[in-house]
C-alpha positions as CSV (number, residue, x, y, z in Angstrom):
1,M,-190.7,65.9,-144.8
2,R,-190.9,63.8,-148.0
3,N,-190.6,60.6,-145.9
4,Y,-193.6,61.6,-143.7
5,Y,-195.6,62.4,-146.8
6,L,-194.8,59.1,-148.4
7,L,-195.8,57.3,-145.2
8,F,-199.0,59.2,-145.1
9,V,-199.9,58.3,-148.7
10,L,-199.1,54.7,-148.1
11,S,-201.2,54.7,-145.0
12,L,-204.2,56.0,-147.0
13,L,-203.7,53.3,-149.5
14,F,-203.8,50.7,-146.7
15,K,-207.0,52.3,-145.2
16,T,-208.8,52.3,-148.5
17,G,-207.9,48.7,-149.2
18,I,-205.7,49.5,-152.2
19,C,-202.6,48.3,-150.3
20,Q,-203.0,45.3,-148.1
21,T,-199.9,46.0,-146.0
22,T,-199.8,47.0,-142.3
23,P,-198.5,50.5,-141.3
24,A,-195.6,48.8,-139.5
25,D,-194.6,46.9,-142.7
26,L,-194.8,50.2,-144.6
27,A,-192.5,51.9,-142.1
28,D,-190.0,49.0,-142.4
29,R,-190.1,49.2,-146.2
30,L,-189.6,52.9,-146.1
31,K,-186.6,52.5,-143.8
32,A,-185.2,49.8,-146.1
33,L,-185.6,52.2,-149.1
34,E,-183.9,55.0,-147.2
35,D,-180.9,52.7,-146.3
36,N,-180.6,51.4,-149.8
37,L,-180.5,55.0,-151.2
38,R,-178.0,56.1,-148.5
39,F,-175.6,53.2,-149.1
40,S,-175.9,53.5,-152.9
41,D,-175.1,57.2,-152.6
42,Q,-172.0,56.4,-150.4
43,A,-170.8,53.8,-153.0
44,L,-171.2,56.3,-155.8
45,T,-169.3,58.9,-153.9
46,K,-166.6,56.4,-153.1
47,N,-166.2,55.4,-156.7
48,I,-165.9,59.0,-157.9
49,D,-163.4,59.8,-155.2
50,D,-161.3,56.8,-156.1
51,L,-160.9,58.3,-159.6
52,L,-159.9,61.6,-158.1
53,W,-156.9,60.0,-156.4
54,Y,-155.3,59.4,-159.8
55,Q,-156.1,62.9,-160.9
56,K,-154.6,64.5,-157.8
57,L,-151.6,62.2,-157.2
58,G,-151.1,60.0,-160.3
59,D,-148.1,62.0,-161.4
60,V,-146.2,61.4,-158.2
61,A,-147.4,58.0,-156.9
62,I,-148.1,54.5,-158.0
63,I,-151.6,54.1,-156.7
64,D,-153.4,50.8,-156.1
65,K,-156.4,49.6,-154.1
66,I,-156.0,46.1,-152.7
67,Q,-157.9,43.7,-150.4
68,Y,-156.8,41.5,-147.6
69,T,-158.5,39.5,-144.8
70,S,-158.9,40.3,-141.1
71,K,-160.9,38.8,-138.3
72,P,-164.4,37.5,-139.0
73,A,-167.5,39.6,-138.4
74,H,-168.0,40.3,-134.7
75,T,-171.8,40.1,-135.0
76,I,-173.1,37.1,-136.9
77,K,-176.8,36.5,-137.4
78,N,-176.4,32.8,-138.1
79,P,-173.1,31.5,-136.6
80,T,-173.8,28.0,-138.2
81,G,-174.5,29.4,-141.6
82,Q,-172.4,28.7,-144.7
83,G,-169.3,30.9,-144.5
84,A,-170.4,32.6,-141.3
85,N,-167.0,32.7,-139.8
86,N,-165.1,33.6,-142.9
87,P,-162.5,36.4,-142.4
88,L,-163.8,39.8,-143.3
89,V,-162.3,41.3,-146.5
90,I,-160.8,44.8,-145.9
91,P,-160.0,47.2,-148.7
92,A,-157.0,49.5,-148.5
93,Y,-155.2,52.1,-150.6
94,T,-151.5,51.9,-151.3
95,F,-149.2,54.7,-152.6
96,V,-145.6,54.2,-153.7
97,P,-143.6,57.4,-154.5
98,K,-142.5,57.4,-158.1
99,K,-139.6,59.6,-157.2
100,F,-138.1,56.8,-155.2
101,A,-139.4,53.8,-157.2
102,S,-135.8,52.6,-157.8
103,S,-134.9,52.6,-154.2
104,K,-134.3,49.2,-152.7
105,K,-136.1,49.7,-149.4
106,L,-138.4,52.5,-148.2
107,P,-140.2,53.2,-144.8
108,L,-143.9,52.4,-144.5
109,M,-146.4,54.8,-143.1
110,V,-149.8,53.3,-141.9
111,L,-152.2,56.2,-142.4
112,I,-155.6,55.7,-140.7
113,H,-158.7,57.7,-141.5
114,G,-160.9,59.2,-138.8
115,G,-164.6,59.0,-138.3
116,V,-166.3,56.0,-136.8
117,H,-168.1,55.6,-140.1
118,G,-165.6,57.7,-142.2
119,D,-163.4,56.6,-145.1
120,F,-160.1,57.4,-146.6
121,S,-161.0,60.1,-149.1
122,T,-159.1,62.7,-151.2
123,F,-159.5,65.1,-148.2
124,N,-156.2,63.5,-147.2
125,A,-154.5,64.0,-150.6
126,H,-152.3,66.8,-149.4
127,I,-151.1,64.8,-146.4
128,V,-150.4,61.8,-148.7
129,K,-148.5,64.0,-151.1
130,E,-146.3,65.4,-148.2
131,L,-145.5,61.8,-147.1
132,L,-144.7,60.7,-150.7
133,E,-142.3,63.7,-151.1
134,Q,-140.4,62.4,-148.1
135,G,-140.2,59.0,-149.6
136,Y,-142.7,57.0,-147.6
137,I,-144.7,54.1,-148.9
138,I,-148.3,54.4,-147.6
139,I,-151.0,52.0,-146.8
140,A,-154.4,53.4,-145.8
141,P,-156.8,50.6,-144.5
142,E,-160.6,51.0,-144.9
143,Y,-161.3,49.2,-141.6
144,R,-164.7,47.7,-141.0
145,G,-167.5,50.3,-140.7
146,S,-166.0,52.5,-143.3
147,T,-168.4,54.1,-145.7
148,G,-168.7,53.3,-149.4
149,Y,-168.8,49.5,-149.2
150,G,-172.5,48.8,-148.5
151,G,-174.6,48.3,-145.4
152,T,-173.2,45.0,-144.3
153,F,-169.7,46.3,-144.1
154,Y,-170.9,49.6,-142.6
155,R,-172.6,47.8,-139.7
156,Q,-169.5,45.8,-138.8
157,I,-167.9,48.7,-136.9
158,D,-166.8,47.5,-133.5
159,Y,-165.8,50.8,-132.0
160,G,-162.4,50.2,-130.5
161,D,-161.8,46.5,-131.0
162,Y,-161.8,44.6,-134.3
163,E,-161.0,47.7,-136.5
164,N,-157.7,47.8,-134.6
165,D,-157.0,44.3,-135.9
166,D,-158.0,45.4,-139.4
167,V,-155.3,48.1,-139.4
168,L,-152.7,45.7,-138.0
169,A,-153.5,43.2,-140.7
170,G,-153.1,45.9,-143.3
171,K,-149.6,46.8,-142.0
172,R,-148.6,43.1,-142.0
173,W,-150.0,42.7,-145.5
174,A,-147.8,45.6,-146.7
175,V,-144.7,44.1,-145.1
176,E,-145.3,40.7,-146.7
177,N,-146.5,41.8,-150.1
178,M,-144.8,45.1,-151.0
179,P,-141.1,44.2,-151.7
180,Q,-139.9,47.8,-151.2
181,V,-141.2,48.1,-147.7
182,D,-138.6,47.9,-145.0
183,A,-140.2,45.9,-142.2
184,E,-137.9,47.6,-139.6
185,R,-139.1,51.1,-140.5
186,V,-142.8,51.2,-140.0
187,G,-144.7,54.2,-138.6
188,I,-148.4,54.7,-137.8
189,M,-150.4,57.9,-137.7
190,G,-154.1,59.0,-137.5
191,W,-156.5,61.6,-136.2
192,S,-159.6,61.3,-134.1
193,H,-160.9,57.7,-134.3
194,G,-157.8,57.0,-136.4
195,G,-155.8,58.4,-133.5
196,M,-157.5,56.0,-131.2
197,I,-156.7,53.1,-133.5
198,T,-153.1,54.3,-133.7
199,L,-152.8,54.3,-129.9
200,M,-154.4,50.9,-129.4
201,N,-152.1,49.4,-132.2
202,I,-148.9,50.6,-130.5
203,F,-150.1,49.7,-127.0
204,D,-151.1,46.1,-128.0
205,H,-148.5,45.5,-130.7
206,P,-145.4,47.6,-130.0
207,E,-143.1,45.3,-131.9
208,D,-144.9,46.2,-135.2
209,Y,-144.2,50.0,-135.1
210,R,-141.1,52.2,-134.7
211,V,-143.0,55.5,-134.1
212,A,-146.5,56.9,-133.9
213,Y,-148.5,60.1,-134.1
214,A,-152.0,60.5,-132.6
215,G,-153.8,63.7,-133.5
216,V,-156.9,64.8,-131.4
217,P,-157.4,61.1,-130.5
218,V,-160.5,59.6,-129.0
219,S,-158.9,58.6,-125.7
220,D,-161.5,57.7,-123.0
221,L,-164.8,56.1,-124.1
222,I,-166.1,56.3,-120.5
223,A,-165.6,60.1,-120.4
224,R,-166.8,60.4,-124.0
225,M,-170.1,58.7,-123.2
226,G,-170.6,61.2,-120.4
227,Y,-170.3,64.4,-122.4
228,K,-171.9,63.3,-125.6
229,T,-175.6,63.3,-126.3
230,Q,-178.0,60.4,-125.6
231,S,-178.4,59.6,-129.3
232,Y,-174.6,59.2,-129.5
233,R,-174.6,56.9,-126.5
234,N,-177.5,54.9,-128.0
235,E,-175.6,54.4,-131.3
236,F,-172.6,52.9,-129.6
237,S,-174.5,50.7,-127.2
238,A,-176.5,49.2,-130.0
239,A,-176.1,45.5,-130.7
240,T,-174.0,46.2,-133.8
241,H,-171.5,48.1,-131.7
242,L,-170.6,47.4,-128.1
243,G,-174.0,46.0,-127.2
244,K,-174.3,47.7,-123.8
245,D,-173.8,51.3,-122.6
246,A,-171.0,52.3,-120.3
247,S,-173.1,51.9,-117.1
248,E,-173.8,48.3,-118.0
249,N,-170.3,47.3,-119.0
250,V,-167.8,49.8,-117.8
251,A,-165.0,47.3,-117.9
252,E,-165.4,46.8,-121.7
253,Y,-165.4,50.6,-122.3
254,R,-162.3,50.8,-120.3
255,R,-160.6,47.9,-122.1
256,R,-161.1,49.8,-125.4
257,S,-159.9,53.2,-124.2
258,P,-156.3,54.4,-124.8
259,M,-156.2,56.3,-121.6
260,W,-156.7,53.1,-119.6
261,N,-154.0,51.3,-121.6
262,A,-151.4,54.0,-121.2
263,H,-149.2,51.7,-119.1
264,K,-148.4,49.7,-122.2
265,L,-146.6,52.4,-124.1
266,K,-143.2,51.4,-125.5
267,T,-143.2,53.1,-128.9
268,P,-142.0,56.7,-129.4
269,L,-145.2,58.8,-129.5
270,L,-146.3,62.4,-130.4
271,V,-149.8,63.6,-129.4
272,H,-151.5,66.8,-130.5
273,T,-154.8,68.2,-129.2
274,N,-156.7,71.5,-129.4
275,T,-158.6,73.3,-126.7
276,N,-161.4,74.3,-129.0
277,D,-161.9,70.8,-130.5
278,E,-165.7,70.5,-131.1
279,D,-165.6,66.7,-131.5
280,V,-162.9,65.2,-129.1
281,N,-163.0,67.4,-126.0
282,V,-159.6,68.3,-124.9
283,L,-160.3,66.7,-121.5
284,E,-160.1,63.3,-123.1
285,V,-156.6,63.9,-124.5
286,E,-155.5,65.6,-121.3
287,G,-156.6,62.4,-119.4
288,L,-154.4,60.4,-121.8
289,I,-151.5,62.7,-121.3
290,N,-151.8,62.6,-117.5
291,A,-152.1,58.8,-117.6
292,L,-148.9,58.5,-119.6
293,K,-147.1,60.8,-117.2
294,A,-148.4,58.9,-114.2
295,H,-146.9,55.7,-115.6
296,G,-143.6,57.4,-116.2
297,K,-143.8,57.1,-120.0
298,K,-141.5,59.0,-122.3
299,F,-143.5,60.8,-125.1
300,E,-144.1,64.2,-126.6
301,Y,-147.2,66.2,-126.8
302,K,-148.6,69.7,-127.6
303,I,-151.9,71.2,-126.5
304,Y,-152.8,73.9,-129.1
305,Q,-154.7,76.9,-127.7
306,D,-157.9,77.6,-129.7
307,A,-156.2,76.8,-133.0
308,P,-158.4,77.8,-135.9
309,G,-160.1,74.8,-137.4
310,G,-161.0,73.0,-134.2
311,H,-161.0,69.3,-134.7
312,I,-159.2,69.5,-138.0
313,F,-156.9,72.3,-137.1
314,N,-153.8,70.7,-138.5
315,R,-155.3,68.8,-141.4
316,I,-156.4,72.0,-143.3
317,D,-154.4,74.3,-145.5
318,T,-153.4,77.1,-143.1
319,K,-149.8,78.1,-142.2
320,L,-150.4,76.8,-138.7
321,A,-151.6,73.4,-140.0
322,R,-148.6,73.0,-142.3
323,E,-146.2,73.9,-139.5
324,S,-147.9,71.4,-137.2
325,R,-147.6,68.6,-139.8
326,E,-144.0,69.5,-140.3
327,E,-143.5,69.0,-136.5
328,I,-145.0,65.5,-136.9
329,Y,-142.7,64.6,-139.8
330,R,-139.7,65.9,-138.0
331,F,-140.6,63.8,-135.0
332,M,-141.0,60.6,-137.1
333,A,-138.0,61.0,-139.4
334,P,-135.2,60.0,-137.0
335,H,-137.1,56.7,-136.3
336,L,-137.9,55.9,-140.0
337,S,-135.1,57.5,-142.0
338,P,-137.1,58.6,-145.1
339,P,-134.8,59.4,-148.1
340,N,-136.0,63.1,-148.2
341,P,-137.0,64.1,-144.7
342,V,-138.5,67.5,-143.9
343,K,-135.7,69.9,-143.0
344,Q,-135.1,70.8,-139.4
């Protein structure tokens, strides 16, 4: 309402000659102001949340925030401009368990946040703590499109392509730069969009990961565009995303969809989904499961029936959620040999 009022006032100023700017220009300026406020608010929220990590986990973890490089921007306004093809700089959180700081080598867990435009926030603190208690080193990449880093970084989301490479680059950075990381014991896990990135990483780079978990993963972009709203479809067919909708380039949507890459699976995998998921419809994950079965792949899965919490059913603080996460940890432990695994 305030935006319409501001536009109305500015329009009056134009009509009376006080402001010599066109209504279209005023609308553009208003949009730019809204964007600046939104991204400033995201940056402030991110800075506050970064401090909370130390409050929540500083007693059990050596916490750092690092930066590394990945692929260049996928949309470049001026390809011949200075530095136009420079690699994109990706932030990431690292956590080393203090309890096992004297250990020579520890397994690495690549932990991927969800949300197409989400971020790795202290919402995940309890999961990080559980992993630390088992003896995992953790890297959590803030792949392109994550919130809290300004509009330019936010608009770099590639929805199923370059952000996969951002995560892989983070894993390889950790192996090369964190002396305690055992390069032969690397796992990867994520939920929702993070589950999708998890799947595409193990499908395209099986040699990099020993085991994987995908929770309520986005699995089929073609089906997803069918059951989501038109505004959702418009967002991901925009020039800053895929550039075309599924009807205009179905092959590209298929290329980016885990379900259509299921034949590549070589890594031990556990998948969870929930029948009352309000974000990733269970039909998507069922399609992935059926595709894996059709290709004769060995993997494990569980379809929860109307588990309380919907899309975040096993990331909350309920007894069911904790039991579900323990199932994940027990699945991963034989492949990664953490020093203090969850008891069977």
